[in-house]
N, C-alpha and C positions, 0 to 999 in steps of 0.2 A: 504494500500500500504506500502511496506517495504522500509526502507531507505538503500541506497546503497553507503554510503560515507566512512565509517571508514576502511573497509577492502580492502587493495590493494595488488597487487603482490609485492614481495620483491624487484623487480627491479624498483619499483616506477610507474608501469603501471596503467591501469585502474582498478576500483573496480570490484570485481567479485562475492561477496556474501554479504548477509545482515549483518548489525551490530547487531548480535544476537548470544549469546552463545548456544551451544547444552547442553542438560541436563548433559552429561558426562563432558564437560568443566566446567559447573557450579559446579558440585560435586567436581571436582578436585581443583578448585579455592577456594571454601568455606572450604574444608577440610584442605588445606594447610594453609590458613589464620587463621582458628580456632586453628590449632596447634601452629602457631606463637603467637597468642594472649594468649593461655594457657601457653606458655613458657615465657611470660612476655613482649612481644612486645607491643609498644604503640598502642592504638586504634586511628584510623584516623577520627572518627566522634564523635559527642556528643551522649552518650549512656543514655537511660532512667535508672533511679535508679533501677527499678525492674528487668532489664535485666542483668543477670550475666553469662549466658551460652555462652562460646566462639563461638559455632556454630551459635547461634542467632545473636550475634554481627557481625560475618563474613557475614551472610546473609544480615543484614542491611547495612553493608558496600558495599556489591555487589549491592544491590538495589539502593543505592545513588551514585554508580559509583565512590567510593572513593578509591578503590584498584588499585594501579598503576601496571598494568600487560600487557604483550604482549602474545597473543596466536598465535602459528605458526601451521597452518594446512597443512597437506600434501595432494596434489591433485593427481589424476591419472597421471601417466607419470613422477613421482618424482619431480614435481615442488612444490614450497612451497609458502604459502601466510601467511602474518603476519597481525594480528589484534591488534591495540593498542587502549586502552581506558584510 
């Protein structure tokens, strides 16, 4: 069963979709975060010594839900929904 708590209508209404990113959202989040790390941004988690690739670090941050991000999804009819993690 999926959890229906995190994603709510922008007007504060009821939740309408599960707390789960699509593969496209994940790719965009990981890519943007990896670029930030490669440019010298601080890492938000403890990183194992062997891990030096920014993409691997960004994936690990996403797994541990350490990336502060809001995803806004457009729904049919031009309404918007935001998802905060």
